[in-house]
Structures are given as C-alpha cells and as structure tokens.
C-alpha angles and dihedrals in degrees: 000000000000131000113219120248121245120227116237090234091063094060099033118117120002108005118196122208119204140172098035116180137182129029119260116247127210088261115063113281131183135219138165121245133185118239135183104071135281093283093071092063110178091356092069115131116244127225137179126250115209109190131169143028119335112238134178089268096050100089093053092042091053093048090049089050092052092048092049091051100035093108094047111126114261095358111159133191096257121126124194101207122200118163142143089214132259137179115007098213091045090050091054090048090050090049090054090052089051089053092046093057092040094243125184103218120209123184099228143102133224113259133185125211128217091272092055094253117141128229142165107271136192110291137185135218110190136173113338091006089081090067090056090047089055090066095069116110083224124015125206127189108183114216091253094055127082135220118193133182137188143159119303119249134173118216113215122191123210145153120289111228087223090054133273122051138299138197127225127197116224119194128206117272091209100275095096092045090055090048091050092047091054091045093050090050090051089052092049095250124131117256087225086083090062091047092052092046093052091050092055116087111248091234090057134054134227109213109216110235124218088251092054090045089061097035093053092042089233094136149294135267092224127084 
C-alpha cells in the first residue's frame, strides 16, 4: 500500500477544498477532501484532514484510515493537520506514521465560505501536536496558521481525601525529554525546539516565529 505524493505546484497559491464529509470530534478524526479547484472536476487531487486531539488510539486509527482509502482515486499523501495537542508519545507515533507514508503535513483546517465553497483555513498545532507535525516528509505552516509549544506535563486523577476527585500534575524527570530530543533529530528537526518547549511553562504557550520555524528546520511557510 502506498499513497501517491502530491506535487507542490498542485497546491500552490489559492487551494480550494471540496466535498468535505463528517464532523470533527474532540478526539482526532480523519476525512478525505478534494483539492485543486473547481476546474479539475473529477480529476481533483484528494488529501486527508486530521482534526482534533491526539490520543493513544490516534496513530493506529490514522494508519487504518490510510489503508481503507489507499485505493481511492487521486488520493495523495497530504495531511491538513489541526490540533490543540494531546498525548506526547502518541504524537511521536503519529509522526512516525506520517513519515512512513511520506506525508506532506500542512498546519491548516478545512473551511467553508458562505457559498458552500471549501478552502484551506487558518489552523493551529499546539503542544504535543508539534511532534506529529515533525513526521512530515515536508512541513508547511502557512503565515495564517500558528504553531505553539510548551513544557510537557502529565495530568493524573485520583481520589481527594476530603471526598470527590483531584488532579495532580507530573512533570518529566528527563527521560521523555531525551526521547523527544532523539525523535526530533531523527525527523531532521533541531533539538533547540525541545529545549525552548521545556523552558516554557505548561500553562503558557510559546508561539513559534517564522524565524524559529526555519532555524529549527521545523518547516516552511511556502508551498
């Protein structure tokens, strides 16, 4: 099984998205969209929208989705990624699946105007999402879209001695940071991104600038 690659020329400039189906859930969901403009009719290239929070199940669900749609006419290995974050380990696993299928990852979401015409809209890739983004064979962050990073934290739920429930934040002891550093190097991204993320309080967000995007080799703003 192999999903065909999409040439950069096909998605350069104004890219129209048509034929959107399904409603995104809180957890990451996937759907196929047509891109390339109305003029292409039934010859339009197809791409995948990945929208929502990344959970432990997401990598396998994405791979199952790709396998189920591998024979779809004109489907290309382009993923429009829009996510508030999620599980760090699952995001790395999803990134490795993106790399395995040769995906071009674009931080964007599918929008629809008042006339019902689709288009690529401003997207976000926050927190753990950036580790999934890293997996793209090429990574694009359009100027309208936003990438944000911060320190990792695990939220653990437990019983409150006074009754009810309570949550406790558990921070990395260094093992996960080392794992992320190795992963980012494998993906061709500077470890400085990980260092900056871990220096940013988890209740805040560091918005990655276009300069950092290039310096860290995370991606480009150009198609």
